[in-house]
C-alpha positions in Angstrom: 117.2 105.6 90.5 119.4 103.1 88.7 118.1 101.6 85.3 119.5 99.0 83.0 119.9 99.7 79.3 117.7 97.2 77.4 120.2 96.9 74.6 123.6 96.9 76.3 122.6 95.7 79.8 124.7 98.5 81.3 123.4 100.2 84.4 122.9 104.0 84.5 122.2 106.2 87.5 119.5 108.8 87.1 119.6 111.6 89.7 116.9 113.7 88.1 113.9 113.0 85.8 114.2 109.5 84.4 113.5 108.2 80.9 110.5 106.0 80.3 111.2 102.5 81.6 109.7 99.0 82.0 109.7 97.3 85.3 109.7 93.6 86.3 107.5 92.0 88.9 108.5 88.5 89.9 109.0 86.1 92.8 112.6 85.5 93.9 114.1 82.1 93.6 116.2 80.8 96.5 119.4 80.8 94.4 120.7 82.1 91.1 119.2 85.6 90.9 121.5 88.1 89.1 122.7 90.6 91.7 124.1 94.2 91.4 127.7 92.8 91.6 127.0 90.1 89.0 125.6 92.6 86.4 129.0 94.4 86.4 130.4 91.5 84.5 128.0 90.1 81.8 130.1 86.9 81.4 129.3 86.2 85.1 125.8 87.4 85.0 124.9 85.3 81.9 125.8 82.2 83.8 123.3 82.7 86.6 120.0 80.9 86.7 118.2 84.2 86.8 119.8 85.7 83.7 116.8 84.8 81.5 114.6 87.2 83.6 117.0 90.0 82.8 117.3 89.1 79.2 113.6 88.6 78.5 112.6 91.7 80.4 114.9 93.8 78.2 113.7 92.0 75.1 110.1 92.7 75.9 110.9 96.3 76.6 112.7 96.7 73.3 109.8 95.3 71.5 107.7 98.1 72.9 110.3 100.8 72.1 111.4 101.3 75.7 115.1 101.8 76.2 115.4 101.3 79.9 114.2 98.8 82.5 114.3 98.3 86.2 114.8 94.9 87.8 115.1 94.7 91.6 117.6 91.9 91.7 120.4 93.8 89.8 119.4 97.5 90.0 119.8 97.8 93.8 123.2 97.5 95.6 122.0 95.6 98.6 125.4 95.8 100.2 124.6 99.5 100.9 122.0 99.8 103.7 121.3 103.4 102.8 120.6 102.5 99.1 118.4 99.6 100.2 116.4 101.8 102.5 115.9 104.4 99.8 114.9 101.8 97.2 112.3 100.1 99.5 110.8 103.4 100.5 110.6 104.5 96.9 109.6 101.2 95.3 105.8 101.8 95.2 106.4 105.1 93.4 108.8 103.5 90.9 106.2 100.9 90.0 103.6 103.6 89.6 105.8 105.7 87.4 106.7 102.8 85.0 105.6 102.8 81.4 104.7 99.1 81.6 105.1 96.3 84.2 105.9 92.8 83.2 104.7 90.2 85.8 106.5 86.9 85.2 104.5 83.8 86.4 106.7 80.8 85.8 104.2 78.4 87.4 101.7 78.9 84.5 102.7 75.9 82.5 103.6 76.0 78.9 100.7 74.8 76.6 97.9 75.7 79.1 95.0 77.1 77.0 97.2 77.0 74.0 94.2 77.1 71.7 92.9 80.3 73.3 93.8 83.9 72.7 96.4 84.7 75.3 95.4 88.3 75.9 91.6 88.5 75.3 90.6 85.5 77.4 91.7 85.6 81.0 91.9 82.1 82.4 91.9 82.9 86.0 91.8 79.3 87.1 95.4 79.0 86.0 96.3 82.3 87.7 94.7 82.0 91.2 97.2 79.3 92.3 100.2 81.2 91.1 102.8 81.9 93.8 102.9 85.5 92.6 99.5 86.2 94.2 100.7 84.9 97.6 103.8 87.1 98.1 103.8 90.3 100.2 106.0 92.4 97.8 103.8 91.7 94.8 100.8 93.3 96.4 102.1 96.8 95.7 103.3 95.7 92.3 99.8 94.7 91.4 98.2 98.0 92.6 100.8 100.7 91.6 101.3 100.2 87.8 98.7 101.5 85.4 99.2 98.5 83.2 100.7 95.0 83.7 101.3 92.3 81.2 101.2 88.8 82.8 103.7 86.4 81.2 103.9 82.6 81.5 106.9 80.4 81.9 108.0 81.0 78.2 107.3 84.7 78.5 104.2 84.5 76.4 101.6 87.2 77.3 98.6 85.6 78.9 96.6 88.6 80.3 96.7 92.3 81.1 95.7 94.2 84.2 93.1 96.4 82.4 91.4 93.5 80.6 91.6 91.1 83.5 90.5 93.4 86.3 87.4 91.4 87.4 89.3 88.2 87.8 92.3 89.9 89.4 89.9 91.5 91.9 88.4 88.1 92.7 91.8 86.5 93.2 93.4 89.3 95.3 90.4 90.6 97.2 91.2 94.2 95.9 88.2 96.2 94.7 88.0 96.7 91.0 88.0 100.5 91.3 91.4 100.3 93.0 92.8 98.3 90.1 91.3 100.5 87.5 91.6 104.1 88.8 94.9 105.7 89.6 95.2 106.6 93.3 91.9 105.0 94.3 93.6 102.8 96.9 94.1 105.9 99.1 90.3 106.3 99.4 89.9 102.8 100.9 89.9 102.4 104.6 93.0 101.4 106.5 91.5 98.1 107.5 90.4 97.4 104.0 93.9 97.9 102.6 95.4 95.7 105.4 93.0 92.9 104.4 94.6 92.7 101.0 97.8 91.5 102.7 96.1 89.2 105.2 96.9 86.0 103.2 100.2 87.0 101.8 103.7 86.0 103.2 107.2 87.2 103.0 110.5 85.5 103.6 111.6 88.0 106.2 109.1 88.9 108.9 110.0 92.6 108.7 109.2 92.7 105.0 105.5 92.1 105.7 105.5 95.7 107.1 108.0 97.2 104.7 106.1 95.9 101.6 103.0 97.9 102.7 104.6 101.3 103.2 103.7 102.5 99.7 100.1 101.4 100.0 99.7 103.6 103.1 102.0 106.4 101.9 104.3 106.2 104.9 108.1 105.8 105.2 110.1 103.8 107.7 113.7 103.2 108.4 114.7 99.5 107.8 115.7 97.6 110.9 116.1 94.0 109.9 116.2 91.9 113.0 113.4 93.6 114.8 110.9 90.9 113.8 107.2 91.7 114.4 108.0 95.2 115.8 108.3 96.4 112.2 104.5 95.9 111.8 103.9 97.8 115.0 106.0 100.6 113.7 104.1 100.6 110.5 100.8 101.0 112.3 102.2 103.8 114.5 103.3 105.6 111.3 99.9 105.2 109.8 98.3 106.6 112.9 100.4 109.7 112.6 98.9 110.4 109.1 95.2 109.6 109.4 92.3 109.6 111.9 90.7 106.5 110.3 90.0 104.3 113.3 89.4 101.2 111.2 93.2 100.7 111.9 91.9 99.0 115.1 89.1 96.9 113.6 91.2 93.7 113.5 90.0 90.4 115.1 91.9 87.4 116.4 91.3 83.6 116.3 88.8 82.0 118.5 91.6 80.1 120.3 92.6 83.4 121.9 89.1 84.4 123.0 90.0 85.0 126.7 93.3 86.8 126.0 93.8 90.5 126.5 95.4 92.6 123.8 96.8 96.1 123.1 95.2 98.2 120.5 97.6 97.3 117.6 97.5 94.1 115.6 100.4 91.7 115.5 100.2 91.0 111.7 98.1 91.8 108.6 96.5 88.4 109.0 94.3 89.7 111.8 92.6 92.0 109.2 91.3 89.1 107.1 87.7 89.9 108.0 88.0 93.6 107.2 87.8 93.5 103.4 84.4 95.4 103.4 85.2 97.8 106.2 84.6 101.5 105.3 85.5 104.5 107.4 82.7 107.1 108.2 83.5 110.6 107.0 81.6 113.8 107.6 82.0 117.2 109.2 80.6 116.0 112.6 83.2 113.2 112.9 86.1 115.6 113.3 84.5 117.2 116.4 84.5 113.9 118.3 87.3 111.8 116.9 91.0 112.0 117.7 93.8 109.8 118.9 97.5 110.2 119.4 100.5 108.0 120.0 102.0 108.6 123.5 104.5 106.9 125.7 101.6 105.0 127.4 100.2 103.7 124.1 97.3 105.3 122.2 95.4 108.2 123.8 91.9 108.4 122.3 89.4 111.2 122.7 86.2 109.3 121.9 82.9 108.4 123.5 83.0 105.3 125.6 79.9 103.2 126.4 79.9 101.2 129.7 78.2 97.8 129.4 77.2 96.9 133.0 75.9 93.5 132.0 79.3 92.3 130.8 81.4 94.7 133.0 83.3 96.2 130.1 83.1 99.1 127.6 82.4 99.6 123.9 84.7 102.1 122.1 83.3 103.0 118.6 85.7 103.0 115.7 83.6 105.2 113.4 83.6 102.7 110.6 81.1 100.2 109.2 81.2 96.8 107.6 79.6 97.2 104.1 79.1 93.5 104.0 76.1 93.9 106.4 75.1 97.4 105.7 72.5 96.4 103.0 70.9 93.9 105.4 70.3 96.2 108.4 70.3 99.9 107.5 71.7 102.1 109.0 74.8 99.9 109.2 76.0 99.2 112.7 79.1 100.9 113.7 82.1 98.7 114.4 83.6 98.9 117.9 86.2 97.3 120.1 85.5 95.9 123.6 87.7 97.2 126.4 88.1 96.4 130.1 89.4 98.8 132.7 92.8 98.2 134.3 94.8 100.1 136.9 96.8 101.8 134.1 94.1 102.4 131.6 92.2 99.9 129.3 93.1 96.8 127.4 91.2 95.1 124.6 89.5 91.8 125.1 87.1 89.5 123.3 89.0 90.4 120.2 87.9 87.3 118.4 84.5 88.9 117.8 83.6 91.8 115.5 81.7 94.0 117.9 79.1 96.6 116.8 77.6 99.6 118.2 74.0 100.3 117.2 72.0 103.5 117.5 68.3 104.3 117.2 67.1 105.3 113.8 66.3 109.0 113.9 62.9 110.4 112.7 64.6 112.8 110.3 66.3 110.8 107.5 68.4 113.8 106.7 70.5 113.3 109.9 70.6 109.6 109.8 74.1 109.4 108.4 75.4 111.5 111.3 73.9 109.4 114.0 77.1 107.4 114.6 78.6 110.6 116.1 75.8 112.6 117.5 74.0 109.8 119.4 76.9 108.1 121.2 77.9 110.3 124.0 80.5 112.8 125.3 84.1 112.1 124.3 86.5 111.2 127.1 90.2 110.3 127.4 90.9 106.6 126.9 94.4 105.2 127.1 95.1 101.7 125.6 98.6 100.2 125.3 100.0 99.4 121.9 100.4 95.8 122.9 100.3 93.6 126.0 103.5 91.9 127.1 103.3 88.3 128.2 103.2 89.1 132.0 100.4 91.7 131.4 98.4 89.1 129.5 98.7 86.6 132.3 97.8 89.1 135.1 95.1 91.2 133.5 92.3 88.6 134.2 93.1 89.1 137.9 92.6 92.9 137.6 89.4 92.7 139.7 91.1 91.0 142.7 90.4 92.9 145.9 88.2 95.4 144.0 85.7 97.4 146.0 82.3 97.4 144.5 79.8 100.1 145.5 76.1 99.3 145.5 73.3 101.6 146.5 69.9 100.5 147.6 67.0 102.9 148.2 63.3 102.7 148.7 61.0 103.2 145.8 60.7 106.9 144.8 64.1 107.9 146.2 66.5 109.1 143.5 70.2 108.8 144.1 73.4 109.7 142.2 76.9 108.4 142.6 80.0 110.3 141.5 83.3 108.5 141.9 86.7 110.1 141.5 90.1 108.8 140.5 91.5 106.8 137.6 90.9 103.5 139.5 87.2 103.8 139.2 85.6 101.3 136.9 82.2 102.6 135.8 81.1 99.4 134.0 81.4 97.4 137.2 80.8 100.2 139.8 84.1 99.2 141.4 87.4 100.6 142.5 90.3 98.6 141.1 92.7 98.5 144.0 95.4 96.2 142.8 95.5 94.8 146.3 97.4 97.9 147.3 96.9 98.9 150.9 97.9 102.5 150.0 94.8 102.8 147.9 92.1 105.3 148.9 88.8 105.8 146.9 86.5 108.8 147.1 82.8 108.9 146.1 80.0 111.4 146.5 76.5 110.1 147.0 73.3 112.2 146.8 69.8 111.0 147.9 66.7 112.9 146.9 64.0 112.2 149.5 61.0 114.2 148.4 62.2 117.8 148.1 65.1 117.2 150.4 68.6 116.3 149.1 71.1 114.6 151.4 74.8 114.6 150.4 77.3 112.1 151.6 81.0 111.4 151.0 82.1 107.8 151.1 85.8 106.9 151.4 87.1 103.4 151.1 90.4 101.5 151.1 92.3 98.3 152.1 94.3 97.7 155.3 96.0 94.9 157.3 94.5 95.0 160.9 97.0 94.8 163.7 97.7 91.2 165.1 95.7 89.7 162.2 97.1 86.6 160.7 95.3 86.9 157.3 97.7 87.3 154.4 95.1 89.3 152.6 94.1 93.0 153.2 90.7 93.8 154.5 88.4 96.6 153.3 87.5 99.7 155.3 84.8 102.3 154.6 84.3 105.8 155.9 81.0 107.6 155.5 80.9 111.4 156.0 78.0 113.8 156.1 79.3 117.3 155.2 77.6 119.3 158.0 78.6 121.9 160.5 80.4 119.6 162.8 82.6 118.2 160.0 82.7 114.7 161.5 83.0 111.3 159.9 82.0 107.9 161.0 84.6 105.1 160.5 83.1 101.8 159.4 84.6 98.4 158.9 86.5 98.2 162.2 85.6 97.8 165.8 85.6 101.5 166.7 82.2 102.0 168.4 80.7 105.5 168.2 84.1 107.0 167.5 84.2 110.4 165.9 87.2 112.0 164.3 87.5 115.7 163.6 88.4 116.4 160.0 88.8 119.6 157.9 85.9 120.6 155.6 85.5 118.1 152.8 87.8 118.7 149.9 88.8 116.2 147.1 92.6 116.7 147.7 92.3 116.0 151.4 90.2 112.8 151.1 92.2 111.4 148.2 95.7 111.8 149.7 95.3 112.4 153.5 93.7 109.3 154.9 96.7 107.5 156.2 95.5 108.1 159.8 92.3 106.3 159.0 94.2 103.2 158.1 96.3 103.6 161.3 93.0 103.5 163.3 91.9 100.4 161.4 95.2 98.6 162.3 94.4 99.1 166.0 91.1 97.2 165.8 91.0 94.1 168.0 91.4 90.8 166.1 88.1 89.4 165.0 86.0 92.4 165.9 85.0 94.0 162.6 81.3 94.8 162.7 79.9 94.7 159.1 77.2 97.4 159.5 77.0 100.8 161.1 74.4 103.5 160.6 74.5 107.2 160.0 71.3 109.1 160.8 70.6 112.1 158.6 68.9 115.2 160.1 65.3 116.0 159.1 64.7 119.6 157.9 61.4 119.7 159.8 59.8 117.8 162.6 57.2 116.4 160.2 59.8 114.8 157.9 60.5 111.1 158.1 63.8 110.0 159.7 66.4 108.9 157.2 69.0 106.3 158.1 71.9 105.2 156.0 73.7 101.9 156.6 76.8 100.5 155.1 77.6 96.8 154.9 81.0 95.5 153.7 81.2 91.9 152.6 84.0 89.9 151.1 83.4 87.2 148.5 85.6 84.8 146.7 84.6 83.8 143.2 86.2 82.1 140.2 87.6 84.4 137.5 86.0 84.0 134.1 89.1 84.3 132.0 91.5 81.9 133.7 89.3 80.2 136.4 91.5 81.5 139.2 89.9 82.5 142.6 89.7 86.3 143.2 88.5 88.2 146.2 85.8 90.8 145.7 84.7 93.3 148.4 81.1 94.7 148.1 80.1 97.8 149.9 76.3 98.1 150.1 75.0 101.6 151.0 71.3 101.3 152.0 69.0 104.2 152.7 66.0 103.6 154.9 63.1 105.9 155.7 61.7 105.4 159.2 58.2 106.7 160.1 
């Protein structure tokens, strides 16, 4: 660390423990700041417009008996990228270790409140419009020091951090406890800390991320020129050090309501509504909550709730908004809304702050654990870090050529459906095919008719029939009853009463070995594709009713909700009938 002597203005390098020092917090002017090179020659430095900052900082420090001072403009050799990286990564700690911090506010005019005591009375109306409260770098300079003296344009003290904490909290949005208690910022949620920077700006885009490293206790290499990627790297670094999922509680503007997004925010401004967000902590949370950064994005191990009405999912973030917790206890857990894609999930409807509610338990002693214990079984959920432009434009068409499975049974008949493969979308009961004719889907269906259980295997896919002029693929469905003859019935093509010998049903065979089924489909005569065929299930006794299963495949064209483009949807209706 390099400090300036407050009497001689000579720089001195400290490689070990440093002497007590004062530190300056200010906003840079476009021209005229005293640089590291300038301070080597005081005759040159004293001619710069920023020299009064150096001179007055040293003067104020001497008045308090402090021999050394640190000023960012002249104590860092910015021509050395290594030194600049070290300084920026250490800056929060340097401000925290200072004996006193002087915050110079030149936009507080001389003579304002001249009849009032400058220290005892905090005139926040004069402070809240100061440029100092709008800059990104000064956020850490407000939080880190134990004491700050705010000085006006003539370097007259106007307020202190300790006496003006309520008004500083009101201006900055930072809780008073963070400004009063050393290290209290680390107990705030990630989203809450991000919200403090939501309305601040920096000259360089990258500095918006670099100025927040100390607040989150992470370190990054400086890569000026990377633009907004710096903030993405900051969020990745934060994710490596915490399991606080409020990192993903950001929201967008309403103008982007139909856009899809990755899991990471593009800027701190998206956390503007997260000032009261608090993470949920407790022993049960650690059993269910985990996420990791992978080459595919973020891999979560969390419960996922399908919402069949809207065709998407709610992923809980294990945090609450304290702004509404007193109105509806227990507080609703915040969540993000996801939609299934061929490669995982993407976030949508990010303009809304979604919540996940649970039923209030009878035992109040376990109420605070309900966000974990009452949600569901954790599963693997992969969400990309961000969506590229082409992904945003094509994701609304993710349902094109999807195969939706619907089951219809008489009253009293219970059925279960188990679908396999990463292309299965539980929220819409559909296979997302991506219009790929190489796709094959496998499902197991069980019907409970009285005491009798019938098991069926349904396989489906897309194909281009031979001599067919349609530019779009057509669906095919195969229904198999696992019985002694190991036969299947091919549906969706004009293959009357045709039976094909197959091996005993196994997942690996049906997922990857059905190319020959598509070859059969291609040989179907043009225009002859019966929509419905029936499979009769054997009765265990002569007194049992006959059970018939039919499959109907229908293609519909509808307008996509997000971008109003036409998409093709294929619906496969499996209907069980009981004949007397």
